[in-house]
N, C-alpha and C positions, 0 to 999 in steps of 0.2 A: 473438423477444424483442428489445425495445429497452429502453434504460435512459437515465437522465438524471442528469447531475452539475450540478444546479441550472440553469445557463443553457443547457447544451448537451445535445443528444440524440444517442445513438449506437446503431448496429446491432449485432446479435449477432456479426458477423464482425470488428468493429473491435478492434484490439489497441493499447492505450494505454500510453505510457510515463509513469510517475509519478516525477519526479526528487526524490530525498531532499535536504532542506536542514535540517541540524541547527543549532539555535540553542543549542548546549550546548558546554561546555568539554571534555567527556570521552567523546565518541562513540567506539565501538570501532573505527570505520573511519577517520574523518578527524581524530580527536584534537583537535577544536575548530577546524578550519580555517575554518568559517563562523560562528564565535561573534561576531565583530565585524560591524557592519553592512556595511561596504564589501565585504569578500569574500563575504558572504551575498548581496548584490544581484548581485555579479559572477557568482556561481554560478547564480543564476536566469537571468540573461541568457545565459550560456553554455548552460545546459540547454535553453532555448527555441530558441536558434540550432541546437542539435544535434538537435532534433526531439522534445523533451518535450511531451506533451499537457497535463500538469498537474504541479504541484509539491506536495510534502508537507512541511510545516514542523513540526518537533518541538522542544519546549522542555524535554523531560526525557529523559534516557538511559533506554532500556528496561531495561538490566541494573542490578544493585545499584550504588549510588553515593550521592553527597551528597543529602540531603533537599532537595527543591525545593517550597517552599510555594506555595500558589495565587497569591499576589501576585507572586512571582518568576516563575512560569510566564507569568502575564499580561504582565509587563514584557518577557519575552523574545520573545513572539510577536505580541501585539496591534499594537504600532506597526509591526512588520515587515509584517504583513498589510495594514495601512492604506497603507504605502508601496508595496507591490507592486500593490495595486489601483489606486492613482493612476497608476503607470507602465504597468501591463499591464491594460487595461480588459477584455480578452477572455480572459485566462489563467484557467484553472480552478485554484483554490487550495484545497488540503486542509490541515487541521491535525491532527496526531497528538496527541490528548489523550483521557484517560479521565474528565475532570472536566466536569460540566455547566456550572459557572460559567465555565470557560474556553471551552467550546464556544459558549456564548451570546455571550461577548465577541468571539470571533474571527469568528463569523457576522455579528454587527453591524458589525464592521470591514471586512467584504467577502469573507470566505472562502465557499466553496461546498460544501465537504465536511468532515465530521468523521470522522476515522479513529480509531475507538474501539478501540485496540490491546490492551486488557486485558479483552476478553470481557464488556463491559457491567457492570463492577463498580459503576458509578454508575447506578442505574436511572432517573435523571432525564434522562439524555442524549437518549434518543429523543424525548421531549416537546419538548426545546429545539430539536432538529433539525427536528421537524415544524413548530414555530411559525415557523421561518425559511424553510420550504419548501426546505430544503437536502437533501443526500444524506448517507447514513450507511454507513460501513463497519463490519461486524460481524465479530468474530474469535473463534476457538476457542482457549482457553488451558487447558482441562482443569481449571478451578478454581484454577489457579496464582495465588498471592498476588502482588499488583502488585509489579513490580521485584524478583522473585526468580528464581533459576535452578532449572530442574527437577532433582529428585533422586530417582532410582529410581522414576520414574513408570511406571505400568502401565495398559494398556487391554486389554480382551478383543478389541476391534476398534477401532483408533484412528479409522478413517474413519467407522465407525458413530457414535462419540462426537462427531466433528466435525459430522456431519449432524444428529444429535439436538440439539446445542447451538445450531448456527446456525439450524436451523428454529425452535427455541423463541425465540431472540433476534429473528428476523425477524417472528414472530407478535406478539411484544411491541412491536416497533417499529410494526407495522401498527396495533395497538390504540392506540398513542400518537398516531397520525395521520400517520406517515411514509408517503408514497405508495410503492406497490410498486415502481415503476420507479426509485425513488431509493434503494433498498436494495442494497448490495453485500456479498458474503460473502468471507471470507478464512480459509483453514485455519490460518494463522499458523504457518508453519514455524519450528521451534525453540522456540516459546512453549509451555511445558508439555509438551514432547516431547523425546525423545532422537533420535539420528540415524536409527535404524531407523524411528521413527514418521514423521519428516519425509520419508524416502524413500518410505514406504508412501503417504503423502498425495500425493506427486508421481505415483507409479505409478498411483494410482486417482483422479486428479483429475477424470476424466470423470464420476465419480459425483456430484461436487459440481456440475459444470456442468449435469448432468441435472436438478438441482433447479429450474432456471429462473431463478436469480438470477445477475447478473453476478459473476464470480469474480475477485478480486484475489489475486495471489501476491507475497509479499515474500521473495525468494530471495537477494538480492544479498549475496554474500560471507558467507553465513550459516555457522554452525559445522557444520551437517550436510554442507555442501559441503566444508569444510576437512577434516572427519574422514573423509569418503568417499575423498578423494584424498591425505590426509596433507599438506595445504597450509596455510600460515599465511595470515593475513588478506590480505596484499598479493599473494598468489599464487592467488587463488580465481576470477579472472575467467573462465577457460575452463570451469571446472565450473559456474559460475553461468550462463553462456550456454548450455551444454548443457542444463541444467535448464530454462532459459527456453524453448528450442526445443521440448522435450518438452511443457511446459505449454501452449505456444501451439498445438501440434498437437492437444492434447486439449480446447482450447476456452476457456482462460482469457482474460480480457478486459483486465485492468489489471496492470502490472508495476512494482512499487516498486523503484527501482534507484539505484545510485551512478553507474554508467557509462552515460550516456544514448546516446551515438552508437553504441556497440557493440550495445546492446540494440535500438535502433531498426533497425539493419541486420538483426539476427536476426529480429525480428518481421516486418519487411517481406519478408524472404526466405521465411519461412513463409507469409505471406499470398500471395505470388506462386505458390508451389508449390500452395497450397490453391485457387488460382483466385479469390481475393478481391481481388487487386491486380494490375495490369498491370506488366510490366517497364518500367523507365524508358527503355530503348532496346532495339531488337531488330534490329541490323544484321548480326549474324553469319550468314553463309551467304546473305545477300541482296544483297551488294554485290560 
């Protein structure tokens, strides 16, 4: 299996770091640290220097919060995408949006990927992505309403639900003209799921990999990590990295993260152990 993120092609054993850049005032993790342009650009430069393969720009907080009209979301992300494309000609740029109008605008501005984090709630998104020859991330939310928290959600088999939803969404994207190698699937930990569901999706991630689509996981500092370990947001890095290593060993391809350098090291170490990457140096016992 090979996959493409618009300009670039990747192999099945590639493990990519997607750095999160929030253009919001109320992110659960950074609390608006990259709301202003200067720190947002600095965040991207730092992420690239630390080994990020792509960045994911979001203009709306996923959790409940202030209403963000389409016009405001466009204002938050479109000029930033234009600026990034001017500075980083080869950087793969993703935008986290569930709106077709925003997807069209950011792809026109130079983005490569639309990360549709709310399970295809806007049915026009795939056609927009196809028209631009871009890549599309599909997610499973269990029918959760946009920007709401799960409450007493139940599944007979959460992984079966994930597979059914993502397969259907992938078929819809193909019918809309999105090329197969440009479709990415994401089980969407915490979205429409409780902690038990997210842990189960991690434990059985190989079943998603077996579907033949590249798999993205967004694990970074999520509530299922915090609840599993009893850790607040600022204390979840070790749990996040442990989950990252497990996901990498099972074959996930893209990792949406806050901590780039630490994730890059974990993924490269897994790649070395798997035989997909050579150690950077091997002098021990030879000198």
